[in-house]
DRENDO-1510 file (C-alpha; in Angstrom, 1 decimal, always signed):
<recs>
REC; n; res; u; v; w
REC; 1; MET; +1.4; +26.7; -8.6 .
REC; 2; ARG; +4.4; +29.0; -8.3 .
REC; 3; ASN; +7.7; +27.3; -9.1 .
REC; 4; ASN; +9.3; +28.6; -5.9 .
REC; 5; MET; +6.6; +27.2; -3.6 .
REC; 6; ARG; +8.0; +25.1; -0.9 .
REC; 7; LYS; +7.4; +21.4; -1.3 .
REC; 8; LEU; +8.0; +18.2; +0.8 .
REC; 9; THR; +8.8; +15.0; -1.1 .
REC; 10; CYS; +7.5; +11.8; +0.5 .
REC; 11; GLY; +7.9; +8.2; -0.6 .
REC; 12; LEU; +4.9; +5.9; +0.0 .
REC; 13; THR; +5.5; +2.1; -0.3 .
REC; 14; LEU; +2.4; -0.1; +0.0 .
REC; 15; VAL; +2.9; -3.7; +0.9 .
REC; 16; ARG; +0.3; -6.4; +0.8 .
REC; 17; HIS; +0.5; -8.9; +3.8 .
REC; 18; GLY; +2.0; -12.3; +3.3 .
REC; 19; GLU; +0.1; -15.5; +2.5 .
REC; 20; THR; -2.4; -17.0; +5.0 .
REC; 21; GLN; -4.0; -20.4; +4.9 .
REC; 22; TYR; -7.2; -18.8; +3.6 .
REC; 23; ASN; -5.2; -17.2; +0.7 .
REC; 24; LYS; -3.8; -20.6; -0.1 .
REC; 25; LEU; -7.2; -22.1; -0.2 .
REC; 26; GLY; -8.8; -19.3; -2.2 .
REC; 27; LEU; -11.1; -18.2; +0.6 .
REC; 28; LEU; -12.2; -14.7; +1.4 .
REC; 29; GLN; -11.0; -13.3; +4.8 .
REC; 30; GLY; -12.1; -9.6; +4.8 .
REC; 31; GLN; -12.5; -8.3; +8.4 .
REC; 32; ALA; -14.2; -11.0; +10.3 .
REC; 33; ILE; -11.5; -13.6; +9.8 .
REC; 34; ASP; -8.3; -12.5; +11.5 .
REC; 35; SER; -5.9; -15.2; +10.5 .
REC; 36; PRO; -2.1; -15.4; +11.0 .
REC; 37; LEU; +0.4; -15.9; +8.2 .
REC; 38; SER; +1.1; -19.4; +7.0 .
REC; 39; GLU; +4.6; -20.7; +7.0 .
REC; 40; THR; +4.9; -19.6; +3.4 .
REC; 41; GLY; +3.5; -16.2; +4.3 .
REC; 42; LEU; +6.2; -15.8; +7.0 .
REC; 43; GLN; +8.9; -16.7; +4.5 .
REC; 44; GLN; +7.4; -14.2; +2.1 .
REC; 45; ALA; +7.5; -11.5; +4.7 .
REC; 46; LYS; +11.1; -12.4; +5.6 .
REC; 47; ALA; +12.0; -12.2; +1.9 .
REC; 48; ALA; +10.4; -8.7; +1.7 .
REC; 49; GLY; +12.3; -7.7; +4.8 .
REC; 50; HIS; +15.6; -8.8; +3.2 .
REC; 51; TYR; +14.7; -7.0; -0.1 .
REC; 52; LEU; +13.9; -3.8; +1.7 .
REC; 53; LYS; +16.7; -4.0; +4.3 .
REC; 54; ASP; +18.6; -1.0; +3.1 .
REC; 55; VAL; +15.7; +1.1; +2.2 .
REC; 56; LYS; +15.2; +4.0; +4.6 .
REC; 57; PHE; +11.8; +4.5; +6.2 .
REC; 58; SER; +10.7; +7.3; +8.5 .
REC; 59; HIS; +7.2; +6.0; +9.3 .
REC; 60; VAL; +5.5; +2.6; +9.4 .
REC; 61; PHE; +1.6; +2.4; +9.2 .
REC; 62; VAL; -0.1; -1.0; +9.5 .
REC; 63; SER; -3.6; -2.4; +9.4 .
REC; 64; ASP; -4.6; -3.6; +12.8 .
REC; 65; MET; -5.3; -7.1; +11.4 .
REC; 66; LEU; -3.0; -10.0; +12.5 .
REC; 67; ARG; -1.7; -10.9; +9.0 .
REC; 68; ALA; -0.6; -7.3; +8.3 .
REC; 69; GLN; +0.9; -6.9; +11.8 .
REC; 70; GLU; +3.0; -10.1; +11.4 .
REC; 71; THR; +4.1; -9.0; +8.0 .
REC; 72; ALA; +5.1; -5.5; +9.2 .
REC; 73; ASP; +6.9; -6.9; +12.3 .
REC; 74; THR; +9.0; -9.2; +10.1 .
REC; 75; ILE; +9.9; -6.5; +7.5 .
REC; 76; MET; +10.9; -4.1; +10.3 .
REC; 77; LYS; +13.1; -6.7; +12.0 .
REC; 78; HIS; +15.3; -6.9; +8.9 .
REC; 79; ASN; +15.4; -3.1; +8.3 .
REC; 80; SER; +18.0; -1.0; +10.1 .
REC; 81; SER; +16.1; +2.3; +9.6 .
REC; 82; CYS; +13.1; +0.7; +11.4 .
REC; 83; LEU; +15.0; -0.1; +14.6 .
REC; 84; GLY; +14.0; +3.1; +16.3 .
REC; 85; LEU; +10.5; +3.4; +14.8 .
REC; 86; GLN; +7.2; +2.6; +16.3 .
REC; 87; LYS; +4.7; +1.1; +13.9 .
REC; 88; ALA; +1.3; +2.9; +14.0 .
REC; 89; SER; -1.6; +0.4; +13.8 .
REC; 90; ASP; -4.6; +2.0; +12.0 .
REC; 91; PRO; -8.1; +0.4; +11.5 .
REC; 92; LEU; -8.5; +2.7; +8.4 .
REC; 93; LEU; -6.1; +0.2; +6.7 .
REC; 94; LYS; -8.2; -2.8; +7.3 .
REC; 95; GLU; -9.2; -5.1; +4.5 .
REC; 96; LYS; -12.5; -4.5; +2.7 .
REC; 97; SER; -15.4; -6.2; +4.4 .
REC; 98; PHE; -17.0; -8.9; +2.2 .
REC; 99; GLY; -20.0; -9.3; +4.5 .
REC; 100; ILE; -21.7; -12.7; +4.3 .
REC; 101; ALA; -19.1; -13.9; +1.7 .
REC; 102; GLU; -16.3; -13.9; +4.3 .
REC; 103; GLY; -15.0; -17.4; +4.8 .
REC; 104; LYS; -16.4; -18.5; +1.4 .
REC; 105; ARG; -14.6; -19.2; -1.8 .
REC; 106; MET; -13.8; -16.4; -4.3 .
REC; 107; LEU; -15.8; -18.5; -6.8 .
REC; 108; ASP; -18.8; -18.2; -4.5 .
REC; 109; LEU; -18.5; -14.4; -4.5 .
REC; 110; LYS; -18.3; -14.4; -8.3 .
REC; 111; GLU; -21.5; -16.5; -8.5 .
REC; 112; MET; -23.3; -14.2; -6.0 .
REC; 113; ALA; -22.4; -11.3; -8.3 .
REC; 114; LYS; -23.6; -13.1; -11.4 .
REC; 115; ALA; -26.9; -14.0; -9.7 .
REC; 116; ALA; -27.4; -10.3; -8.7 .
REC; 117; GLY; -26.7; -9.3; -12.4 .
REC; 118; GLN; -23.6; -7.3; -11.4 .
REC; 119; SER; -20.0; -7.4; -12.5 .
REC; 120; PHE; -17.7; -9.1; -10.0 .
REC; 121; LEU; -15.6; -5.9; -9.3 .
REC; 122; ASN; -18.7; -3.8; -8.6 .
REC; 123; PHE; -20.6; -6.3; -6.5 .
REC; 124; THR; -21.1; -5.7; -2.8 .
REC; 125; PRO; -22.2; -8.8; -0.8 .
REC; 126; PRO; -24.9; -8.3; +1.8 .
REC; 127; GLU; -23.4; -6.7; +5.0 .
REC; 128; GLY; -20.2; -5.9; +3.0 .
REC; 129; GLU; -18.5; -2.6; +2.3 .
REC; 130; THR; -19.0; -0.8; -1.1 .
REC; 131; GLN; -16.0; +0.3; -3.1 .
REC; 132; GLU; -17.0; +3.9; -2.2 .
REC; 133; GLN; -16.9; +3.1; +1.6 .
REC; 134; VAL; -13.4; +1.6; +1.2 .
REC; 135; LYS; -12.3; +4.6; -0.8 .
REC; 136; GLU; -13.5; +6.9; +2.0 .
REC; 137; ARG; -11.3; +5.0; +4.4 .
REC; 138; VAL; -8.3; +5.4; +2.0 .
REC; 139; LYS; -9.0; +9.2; +1.7 .
REC; 140; GLU; -9.2; +9.5; +5.5 .
REC; 141; PHE; -6.0; +7.6; +6.0 .
REC; 142; MET; -4.2; +9.7; +3.4 .
REC; 143; GLU; -5.3; +12.9; +4.9 .
REC; 144; LYS; -4.3; +11.8; +8.4 .
REC; 145; MET; -0.9; +10.7; +7.2 .
REC; 146; LEU; -0.3; +13.9; +5.2 .
REC; 147; GLN; -1.0; +16.0; +8.3 .
REC; 148; GLN; +1.2; +13.9; +10.5 .
REC; 149; ILE; +4.1; +13.8; +8.1 .
REC; 150; GLY; +3.8; +17.5; +7.3 .
REC; 151; GLU; +3.8; +18.5; +11.0 .
REC; 152; GLU; +6.8; +16.3; +11.7 .
REC; 153; HIS; +9.0; +17.0; +8.6 .
REC; 154; TRP; +8.0; +20.3; +7.0 .
REC; 155; ASP; +11.0; +22.1; +8.4 .
REC; 156; ASP; +13.7; +19.5; +7.9 .
REC; 157; ASN; +13.3; +18.6; +4.2 .
REC; 158; GLY; +16.8; +19.6; +3.0 .
REC; 159; GLU; +16.5; +18.0; -0.4 .
REC; 160; ASP; +16.7; +19.9; -3.7 .
REC; 161; GLU; +13.2; +19.5; -5.1 .
REC; 162; THR; +13.9; +18.3; -8.6 .
REC; 163; SER; +11.3; +16.3; -10.4 .
REC; 164; ARG; +11.5; +12.6; -9.5 .
REC; 165; GLU; +9.4; +11.6; -12.4 .
REC; 166; THR; +12.5; +11.7; -14.7 .
REC; 167; ILE; +14.6; +9.5; -12.4 .
REC; 168; PRO; +15.0; +6.1; -14.1 .
REC; 169; VAL; +13.6; +3.0; -12.5 .
REC; 170; GLU; +16.4; +0.5; -12.4 .
REC; 171; GLY; +14.9; -2.4; -10.6 .
REC; 172; ASN; +16.5; -1.6; -7.3 .
REC; 173; ALA; +14.8; -1.8; -3.9 .
REC; 174; ASP; +15.3; +2.0; -3.4 .
REC; 175; ASP; +13.9; +3.0; -6.8 .
REC; 176; GLY; +12.5; +6.5; -6.5 .
REC; 177; VAL; +13.3; +7.1; -2.9 .
REC; 178; ARG; +17.1; +7.3; -2.9 .
REC; 179; GLY; +17.9; +10.5; -0.9 .
REC; 180; VAL; +14.3; +11.0; +0.1 .
REC; 181; LEU; +14.2; +11.9; +3.8 .
REC; 182; VAL; +10.6; +11.0; +4.4 .
REC; 183; HIS; +9.3; +7.6; +3.4 .
REC; 184; ALA; +6.2; +5.8; +4.7 .
REC; 185; LEU; +5.9; +2.0; +4.7 .
REC; 186; VAL; +2.2; +1.0; +4.7 .
REC; 187; VAL; +1.3; -2.7; +5.2 .
REC; 188; THR; -2.3; -3.4; +4.3 .
REC; 189; HIS; -4.4; -5.8; +2.2 .
REC; 190; GLY; -5.1; -6.8; -1.4 .
REC; 191; ALA; -8.6; -5.5; -2.1 .
REC; 192; TYR; -7.8; -2.3; -0.1 .
REC; 193; MET; -4.8; -1.7; -2.3 .
REC; 194; VAL; -6.8; -2.1; -5.5 .
REC; 195; VAL; -9.2; +0.6; -4.3 .
REC; 196; ALA; -6.4; +2.9; -3.2 .
REC; 197; VAL; -4.6; +2.6; -6.5 .
REC; 198; LYS; -7.8; +3.3; -8.4 .
REC; 199; TYR; -8.3; +6.4; -6.3 .
REC; 200; PHE; -4.7; +7.6; -6.9 .
REC; 201; VAL; -5.1; +7.1; -10.7 .
REC; 202; GLU; -8.7; +8.2; -11.3 .
REC; 203; GLU; -9.1; +11.0; -8.8 .
REC; 204; LEU; -5.6; +12.2; -8.0 .
REC; 205; HIS; -4.5; +11.8; -11.6 .
REC; 206; CYS; -1.5; +9.7; -10.8 .
REC; 207; PRO; +0.2; +8.8; -14.2 .
REC; 208; LEU; +0.8; +5.1; -14.9 .
REC; 209; PRO; +4.4; +3.9; -15.1 .
REC; 210; GLN; +5.7; +3.4; -18.6 .
REC; 211; GLY; +4.7; +0.1; -20.1 .
REC; 212; LEU; +2.0; -0.6; -17.5 .
REC; 213; ASP; -1.7; -0.7; -18.6 .
REC; 214; ARG; -4.7; +0.0; -16.5 .
REC; 215; ALA; -5.7; -3.7; -16.2 .
REC; 216; ARG; -2.3; -4.5; -14.6 .
REC; 217; MET; -2.4; -1.4; -12.5 .
REC; 218; PHE; -5.7; -2.3; -11.0 .
REC; 219; SER; -5.0; -6.0; -10.5 .
REC; 220; LEU; -4.6; -7.7; -7.1 .
REC; 221; SER; -1.0; -7.5; -5.8 .
REC; 222; PRO; +0.6; -10.8; -4.9 .
REC; 223; ASN; +1.2; -11.6; -1.2 .
REC; 224; THR; +4.0; -9.2; -0.1 .
REC; 225; GLY; +3.8; -7.4; -3.4 .
REC; 226; LEU; +5.2; -3.8; -3.3 .
REC; 227; CYS; +3.7; -0.7; -4.9 .
REC; 228; ARG; +5.6; +2.6; -4.6 .
REC; 229; PHE; +4.5; +6.2; -5.1 .
REC; 230; ILE; +6.2; +9.6; -4.7 .
REC; 231; LEU; +4.0; +12.3; -3.1 .
REC; 232; THR; +4.6; +16.0; -3.3 .
REC; 233; ILE; +3.2; +17.9; -0.3 .
REC; 234; THR; +2.6; +21.6; +0.0 .
REC; 235; LYS; +1.2; +23.8; +2.7 .
REC; 236; GLU; -1.8; +26.1; +2.3 .
REC; 237; ASP; -3.7; +28.0; +5.0 .
REC; 238; GLY; -1.9; +26.1; +7.7 .
REC; 239; ARG; -2.8; +22.6; +6.4 .
REC; 240; PHE; -0.8; +20.2; +4.3 .
REC; 241; LYS; -2.1; +19.2; +0.9 .
REC; 242; LEU; -1.1; +16.6; -1.7 .
REC; 243; SER; -0.1; +18.6; -4.7 .
REC; 244; GLY; +1.3; +15.8; -6.8 .
REC; 245; ILE; +1.6; +12.0; -7.0 .
REC; 246; HIS; +3.4; +9.6; -9.4 .
REC; 247; CYS; +3.9; +5.9; -9.4 .
REC; 248; VAL; +7.4; +4.4; -9.4 .
REC; 249; PHE; +6.5; +0.7; -9.7 .
REC; 250; MET; +3.5; -1.6; -9.2 .
REC; 251; HIS; +3.1; -5.1; -7.8 .
REC; 252; ARG; +6.8; -5.8; -7.5 .
REC; 253; GLY; +7.4; -9.3; -6.2 .
REC; 254; ASP; +11.1; -9.7; -7.1 .
REC; 255; HIS; +11.9; -10.9; -3.6 .
REC; 256; VAL; +9.6; -13.9; -4.0 .
REC; 257; GLN; +10.1; -14.6; -7.7 .
REC; 258; GLN; +13.9; -14.7; -7.3 .
REC; 259; GLY; +13.5; -17.5; -4.8 .
REC; 260; GLU; +14.8; -15.4; -1.9 .
REC; 261; PHE; +12.7; -17.4; +0.5 .
REC; 262; LYS; +12.9; -21.1; +1.1 .
</recs>
């Protein structure tokens, strides 16, 4: 790639929805069970909103499932940059389907995998989605988002394009995105985020943040856990392409751990 090639920098913050009663009981929801947030989940979403209140977003994309919608609405209500934004609901961001295991205990799914002679992470219950099928949804969403953001912001990115990989992570809510004009908030689900992160690391070659191993990187984010990435977008033959990605932080839950919700 030529050094003088035009680039657009875009922040991407993934947020897992807040707790539901099913989460609390250790039951699988997937797609068939469209449960609302529990009282704890609402407080978690409120805490996430307070934590992100001064972080600037240009786009909000949300799973069309109720628990994600309620989380996004609560975060947006506390964020001044979201006041004029419309959230875009997208079924591509739905949770992974767990088929006949939905409504059952996580332990039941592990036992089904063991009975089938497969590892838990690679097991697909009858009528459920495979990891590959979920990954295809992730790829389709990313492509759709890239084209939309590119079309809307290609001509107004006035930032000096220096490498953001060298900017220190200081534990602030705006780590990695200070001064970035384009920043997408994406509210989705735990298993979906695991597949997305694996895709970013294994296929898009996203480097791991310093001090973070692969096991932690690919673990389930806590309810309202935050993962942030910086995307570099270029334009080729009239289409926008992802030319680089790096991770700022993973599974951040400071807003909950610091007792910001009561």
